[in-house]
C-alpha positions as CSV (number, residue, x, y, z in Angstrom):
1,M,0.0,0.0,0.0
2,S,1.4,3.4,-1.0
3,T,1.9,6.2,1.5
4,F,0.6,9.7,0.8
5,T,3.5,12.2,0.6
6,P,2.6,15.9,0.3
7,S,4.5,18.2,-2.0
8,A,7.3,20.4,-0.8
9,A,5.1,23.4,-1.6
10,L,2.3,22.1,0.6
11,S,4.7,21.6,3.5
12,R,5.5,25.3,3.4
13,V,2.0,26.5,4.3
14,K,-0.5,26.0,7.1
15,P,-4.4,25.9,7.1
16,S,-6.1,29.2,7.4
17,P,-6.5,30.1,11.1
18,T,-9.6,32.2,10.5
19,M,-11.3,29.3,8.8
20,A,-10.1,27.0,11.6
21,A,-11.6,29.3,14.3
22,T,-14.9,29.5,12.4
23,Q,-15.0,25.7,12.0
24,A,-14.2,25.2,15.7
25,A,-17.2,27.4,16.6
26,R,-19.5,25.5,14.2
27,D,-18.4,22.2,15.7
28,L,-19.1,23.4,19.2
29,K,-22.5,24.7,18.2
30,A,-23.3,21.4,16.6
31,A,-22.4,19.7,19.9
32,G,-25.0,21.9,21.6
33,R,-22.8,24.7,23.1
34,D,-24.0,28.3,23.2
35,I,-21.4,29.8,20.9
36,I,-21.0,33.3,19.5
37,S,-18.7,33.3,16.6
38,L,-16.9,36.5,15.9
39,G,-14.2,34.9,13.8
40,A,-15.6,35.1,10.3
41,G,-14.9,38.0,7.9
42,E,-18.4,37.9,6.5
43,P,-21.3,40.5,6.6
44,D,-24.4,39.2,8.4
45,F,-26.5,41.2,5.9
46,D,-28.1,39.3,3.1
47,T,-27.3,39.8,-0.6
48,P,-29.5,42.6,-1.9
49,E,-32.7,41.5,-3.5
50,F,-32.0,43.1,-6.9
51,V,-28.8,41.1,-7.1
52,K,-30.7,37.9,-6.2
53,E,-33.3,38.6,-8.9
54,A,-30.5,39.1,-11.5
55,A,-29.1,35.7,-10.6
56,I,-32.6,34.1,-10.9
57,A,-33.1,35.7,-14.3
58,A,-29.7,34.4,-15.5
59,I,-30.7,30.9,-14.5
60,R,-34.1,31.2,-16.2
61,D,-32.4,32.6,-19.3
62,G,-30.1,29.6,-19.5
63,K,-26.9,31.5,-18.7
64,T,-25.5,28.4,-17.1
65,K,-22.7,27.4,-19.5
66,Y,-18.9,28.0,-19.5
67,T,-17.9,31.6,-19.9
68,A,-14.7,33.3,-21.0
69,V,-12.0,32.1,-18.6
70,D,-11.5,35.4,-16.8
71,G,-15.0,36.9,-17.0
72,I,-17.9,37.7,-19.2
73,A,-17.7,41.0,-21.2
74,E,-20.7,42.5,-19.4
75,L,-19.1,42.1,-16.0
76,K,-15.7,43.4,-17.2
77,Q,-17.5,46.5,-18.5
78,A,-19.3,46.9,-15.2
79,I,-16.0,46.6,-13.3
80,A,-14.3,49.1,-15.6
81,A,-17.2,51.5,-15.0
82,K,-16.9,50.9,-11.2
83,F,-13.2,51.7,-11.2
84,K,-13.8,54.9,-13.1
85,R,-16.8,55.9,-11.0
86,D,-15.3,55.1,-7.6
87,N,-11.5,55.4,-8.1
88,D,-11.0,57.6,-11.2
89,L,-9.0,54.7,-12.8
90,S,-9.5,54.0,-16.5
91,Y,-9.2,50.4,-17.7
92,E,-10.0,48.7,-20.9
93,T,-11.7,45.3,-20.6
94,S,-8.4,43.7,-21.6
95,Q,-7.1,45.1,-18.3
96,I,-9.8,43.5,-16.2
97,T,-9.8,40.0,-14.7
98,V,-12.5,38.1,-12.8
99,A,-11.9,35.1,-10.6
100,P,-13.7,32.9,-8.1
101,G,-13.1,35.3,-5.2
102,G,-10.5,37.9,-4.3
103,K,-8.2,35.2,-3.0
104,A,-8.1,33.6,-6.4
105,V,-7.2,36.9,-8.0
106,L,-4.3,37.4,-5.6
107,Y,-3.1,33.8,-6.1
108,N,-3.3,34.0,-9.8
109,A,-1.1,37.2,-9.8
110,L,1.5,35.6,-7.5
111,V,1.6,32.3,-9.6
112,A,2.0,34.3,-12.8
113,T,4.8,36.5,-11.5
114,L,6.9,34.9,-8.7
115,N,10.1,33.0,-9.2
116,P,12.1,31.3,-6.4
117,G,13.8,33.9,-4.2
118,D,11.5,36.7,-5.3
119,E,10.5,38.8,-2.2
120,V,7.0,40.1,-1.4
121,I,6.7,42.8,1.3
122,I,3.7,42.2,3.6
123,P,2.9,44.7,6.4
124,A,1.9,43.0,9.6
125,P,-0.8,42.6,10.9
126,Y,-1.8,41.0,7.6
127,W,-4.6,38.9,6.2
128,V,-3.7,35.4,7.1
129,S,-3.5,34.1,3.5
130,Y,-0.9,36.6,2.1
131,P,2.3,34.9,3.4
132,D,1.1,31.4,2.7
133,M,0.1,32.2,-0.8
134,V,3.6,33.7,-1.4
135,L,5.2,30.6,0.1
136,L,3.0,28.3,-1.9
137,T,4.0,30.0,-5.2
138,G,7.7,29.8,-4.4
139,G,8.3,33.4,-3.2
140,K,9.7,34.8,0.1
141,P,7.4,36.8,2.3
142,V,9.1,39.8,3.9
143,I,7.1,40.7,7.0
144,V,7.3,44.3,8.2
145,S,5.6,45.2,11.5
146,A,3.1,48.1,11.7
147,D,2.2,48.1,15.3
148,A,-0.2,50.0,17.5
149,D,2.2,52.9,17.8
150,T,1.6,53.7,14.1
151,N,-2.1,52.8,14.3
152,F,-1.2,49.5,12.5
153,K,-0.1,51.4,9.4
154,L,3.2,50.9,7.6
155,T,5.5,54.0,7.6
156,A,7.4,55.1,4.5
157,E,10.7,54.6,6.4
158,A,9.8,50.9,7.2
159,L,8.9,50.3,3.6
160,E,12.1,51.8,2.4
161,R,14.2,49.6,4.7
162,A,12.3,46.4,3.5
163,I,12.9,46.9,-0.2
164,T,15.8,44.9,-1.8
165,P,16.8,44.1,-5.4
166,N,14.8,40.9,-5.0
167,T,11.5,42.7,-4.1
168,K,8.8,41.8,-6.6
169,W,5.6,43.0,-4.9
170,F,4.4,45.2,-2.1
171,I,1.0,44.0,-0.8
172,F,-1.1,46.9,0.4
173,N,-4.4,46.5,2.2
174,S,-6.7,49.4,3.2
175,P,-9.0,49.3,5.0
176,S,-7.2,46.4,6.7
177,N,-8.1,42.9,7.6
178,P,-7.5,42.4,10.5
179,T,-7.2,45.8,12.1
180,G,-9.7,48.0,10.2
181,A,-7.0,50.6,9.8
182,A,-7.4,52.7,6.7
183,Y,-4.7,54.9,5.1
184,S,-5.4,58.5,4.3
185,R,-4.4,60.0,0.9
186,E,-1.4,61.6,2.6
187,E,-0.3,58.3,4.2
188,I,-0.6,56.5,0.9
189,K,1.4,59.3,-0.9
190,A,4.3,58.8,1.6
191,L,4.4,55.2,0.6
192,T,4.0,55.8,-3.1
193,D,6.9,58.3,-3.0
194,V,9.1,55.5,-1.8
195,L,7.9,53.1,-4.5
196,L,8.6,55.7,-7.2
197,R,12.3,55.4,-6.2
198,H,12.2,51.6,-6.8
199,P,10.7,50.9,-10.3
200,H,11.2,47.1,-10.0
201,V,8.6,46.9,-7.2
202,W,5.0,46.2,-8.2
203,V,2.0,47.1,-6.0
204,L,-0.7,44.6,-5.2
205,S,-3.5,46.7,-3.7
206,D,-6.2,44.8,-1.9
207,D,-9.2,47.2,-1.7
208,M,-11.8,44.6,-0.7
209,Y,-13.2,46.8,2.1
210,E,-13.2,50.0,0.1
211,H,-16.9,50.8,0.7
212,I,-16.9,50.0,4.4
213,V,-15.5,53.2,6.0
214,Y,-16.6,55.5,8.7
215,D,-16.6,59.1,10.1
216,G,-16.2,60.8,6.8
217,F,-13.1,58.8,5.8
218,E,-12.2,59.3,2.1
219,F,-11.0,56.1,0.5
220,T,-8.2,56.3,-2.0
221,T,-6.1,53.6,-3.7
222,P,-2.3,53.8,-4.6
223,S,-2.5,54.2,-8.4
224,Q,-5.2,56.8,-7.9
225,V,-3.0,58.8,-5.5
226,E,0.1,58.3,-7.7
227,P,-0.8,57.8,-11.3
228,S,2.8,57.0,-12.2
229,L,2.3,53.7,-10.5
230,Y,-0.6,52.7,-12.7
231,D,1.5,50.5,-15.0
232,R,2.8,48.4,-12.2
233,T,-0.2,48.1,-9.9
234,L,-2.8,45.4,-9.7
235,T,-5.9,46.9,-8.0
236,V,-8.0,44.1,-6.4
237,N,-11.6,44.2,-5.3
238,G,-14.7,42.1,-5.3
239,A,-18.3,41.6,-4.5
240,S,-17.9,39.7,-1.3
241,K,-17.8,42.4,1.4
242,A,-19.6,45.5,0.2
243,Y,-22.4,43.5,-1.5
244,A,-22.6,40.7,1.1
245,M,-21.8,38.1,-1.6
246,T,-19.1,36.0,0.1
247,G,-20.6,32.7,-1.0
248,W,-21.0,33.9,-4.6
249,R,-17.2,33.9,-5.0
250,I,-16.5,36.8,-7.3
251,G,-13.2,38.8,-7.1
252,F,-11.9,41.1,-9.7
253,A,-8.9,43.4,-10.5
254,G,-7.6,46.0,-12.9
255,G,-4.0,46.1,-14.0
256,P,-1.6,46.1,-16.9
257,A,-2.8,44.0,-19.8
258,P,0.2,41.7,-20.0
259,L,-0.2,40.8,-16.3
260,I,-4.0,40.2,-16.8
261,K,-3.3,38.0,-19.7
262,A,-0.8,35.9,-17.7
263,M,-3.3,35.6,-14.9
264,A,-5.9,34.3,-17.3
265,K,-3.4,31.7,-18.5
266,V,-3.0,30.5,-14.9
267,M,-6.7,30.3,-14.4
268,S,-7.2,28.5,-17.7
269,Q,-5.3,25.6,-16.2
270,S,-6.7,25.7,-12.7
271,T,-10.3,26.9,-11.9
272,S,-11.4,28.0,-15.4
273,N,-14.2,30.6,-15.3
274,P,-16.0,31.9,-12.2
275,C,-19.6,30.7,-11.8
276,S,-21.7,32.1,-14.6
277,I,-24.7,32.9,-12.4
278,S,-22.5,34.8,-9.9
279,Q,-21.0,36.8,-12.7
280,Y,-24.4,38.0,-13.9
281,A,-25.5,38.8,-10.3
282,S,-22.3,40.9,-9.9
283,V,-23.1,42.9,-13.0
284,A,-26.4,43.9,-11.3
285,A,-24.5,44.6,-8.0
286,L,-22.0,46.9,-9.6
287,N,-24.4,48.7,-12.0
288,G,-27.4,48.9,-9.6
289,D,-28.4,51.4,-6.9
290,Q,-25.6,51.8,-4.5
291,S,-27.5,53.6,-1.8
292,F,-27.8,50.6,0.5
293,L,-24.1,50.7,1.1
294,A,-24.4,53.9,3.2
295,E,-27.3,52.4,5.2
296,R,-25.3,49.3,6.0
297,N,-22.2,51.3,6.9
298,Q,-24.3,53.2,9.5
299,A,-25.2,49.9,11.1
300,F,-21.6,48.7,11.0
301,K,-20.4,52.0,12.6
302,E,-22.9,51.7,15.4
303,R,-21.7,48.1,16.0
304,R,-18.1,49.3,15.9
305,D,-18.7,51.9,18.5
306,L,-20.5,49.5,20.8
307,V,-17.7,46.9,20.5
308,V,-14.9,49.4,21.0
309,D,-16.5,50.9,24.1
310,M,-17.3,47.5,25.7
311,L,-13.9,46.0,25.0
312,N,-12.1,49.0,26.4
313,D,-14.2,48.4,29.6
314,A,-12.8,44.8,29.8
315,E,-9.9,44.4,32.3
316,G,-6.6,44.0,30.5
317,I,-8.0,44.9,27.1
318,E,-7.2,48.0,25.0
319,C,-9.0,48.5,21.7
320,A,-8.3,51.2,19.1
321,T,-11.1,52.7,17.0
322,P,-10.7,51.6,13.3
323,E,-11.5,53.7,10.3
324,G,-13.0,50.9,8.2
325,A,-13.8,47.2,7.5
326,F,-15.7,45.4,10.2
327,Y,-13.0,44.3,12.5
328,V,-11.3,45.5,15.7
329,Y,-7.9,44.3,16.8
330,P,-7.7,44.7,20.5
331,S,-4.6,44.1,22.6
332,C,-4.8,41.5,25.3
333,A,-1.4,42.3,26.7
334,G,-2.9,43.2,30.1
335,T,-4.1,39.5,30.5
336,I,-0.8,37.8,29.7
337,G,0.6,36.0,32.7
338,K,-2.7,35.8,34.5
339,K,-4.6,32.6,35.3
340,T,-8.1,31.4,34.7
341,P,-10.1,30.1,37.6
342,E,-9.1,26.6,36.4
343,G,-5.5,27.5,36.7
344,V,-4.6,27.9,33.0
345,V,-2.0,30.6,32.5
346,I,-2.7,33.0,29.7
347,E,0.7,32.7,28.0
348,S,-0.2,34.2,24.6
349,D,-3.0,35.6,22.5
350,E,-3.6,32.1,21.3
351,T,-4.2,30.9,24.8
352,F,-6.4,33.9,25.4
353,T,-8.7,33.1,22.5
354,S,-8.8,29.3,23.2
355,E,-9.7,29.8,26.9
356,L,-12.3,32.5,25.9
357,L,-13.9,30.0,23.6
358,K,-13.8,27.2,26.1
359,T,-15.1,29.1,29.1
360,E,-17.4,31.7,27.6
361,G,-18.2,30.4,24.1
362,V,-16.9,33.4,22.2
363,A,-14.9,32.6,19.1
364,A,-12.3,35.1,18.0
365,V,-9.0,34.8,16.1
366,F,-5.6,35.1,17.9
367,G,-3.2,37.8,16.8
368,A,-0.3,35.6,16.0
369,A,-2.2,34.3,13.0
370,F,-2.0,37.9,11.6
371,G,1.6,38.4,12.4
372,L,1.3,40.6,15.5
373,S,0.9,39.7,19.1
374,P,-0.5,40.0,21.7
375,F,-3.8,40.9,20.0
376,F,-6.9,39.2,18.8
377,R,-9.3,39.9,16.0
378,V,-13.1,40.4,16.5
379,S,-15.4,40.7,13.6
380,Y,-18.4,42.9,14.4
381,A,-20.3,41.8,11.3
382,A,-23.0,40.3,13.6
383,A,-26.3,41.4,15.1
384,T,-26.0,44.1,17.7
385,E,-27.5,42.1,20.6
386,E,-25.2,39.2,19.8
387,L,-22.2,41.6,19.9
388,R,-23.4,43.0,23.2
389,D,-23.7,39.5,24.6
390,A,-20.2,38.5,23.3
391,C,-18.5,41.6,24.7
392,S,-20.2,41.1,28.1
393,R,-18.8,37.5,28.1
394,I,-15.3,38.9,27.2
395,Q,-15.6,41.3,30.1
396,R,-16.7,38.5,32.4
397,F,-13.8,36.3,31.2
398,T,-11.1,39.0,31.7
399,A,-12.6,39.9,35.2
400,S,-12.2,36.2,36.2
401,L,-8.4,36.2,35.5
402,T,-6.1,36.6,38.5
């Protein structure tokens, strides 16, 4: 009998900690536990009705066949219009790609461009998949810390120090998963000024949370702030977060036509086209009435304020107020070294979240998964009363530590 042997590439990566936390919560719920899961990066709102109706119409019209590998013409046109409308970026349809989720867009770009030894600069805290995708595709992640002292934002000086002759990409994410930190136009300009001095470095801008911002924050993206970077920037976005379409799996990007063509070549030998029905639904989402975005943002803002206030009232917890997304990234430094009533020592943010889940039934994701400890990520894309209950449980848990 033969023995399964994983590839060397697979041995370089680990399973997604956010998905693991979400699955752990599901398993405990299935076992009858009272669990509040704040681990998933998924809006609790439903997909808008007009988007659902477009999908139903596509099914009824028989639009259920294979499509062009990297997206139907109608969707590429809608994406190009979105980039012009929202970001003042002009793309031809040959510069647009569509894939089964934003993660697939990022992965296709890395597969299409990285060679062994190529470096990718990733600010930490980072979305958990960035380093592992780089490793899986043969590149080298270069992690640069952006801690609480800089509001979890990378400074121009830190970016300058990280660039080497081997740097291929700089991954930029604003508003950020996991912190919710969003870069102002001036902060982005400081980074793009550095990048202008290093023409071999390409920019991968993950704008997935573009439309989820608060308190009058004005979103901008690097090639919008610095047009000179247009020819070496891949601007990534998708339907998942703003349109509550996580399960529909539609991500997209605009960038230089040769890169887009290379990404399509990768996808032609991997996933092939995104779901046809999801593509037609996304056309409706991008072209339709956008007013619901502001209504949902108001609800997210109210939840953010509730969670920040209640977490800051928890002993040993400090929580900054983010500008966007639907996450907070509180520090649990004040709990490290303390013991639970059962005698378990809180040695790390991973211990903190595991004991919180075990004793109070609240699922969050530990900060080490995002490259910066001792913190943990809480998603407030949940009902207000559920968030209030979860934060009360966190307060009770931290008060029990001695």
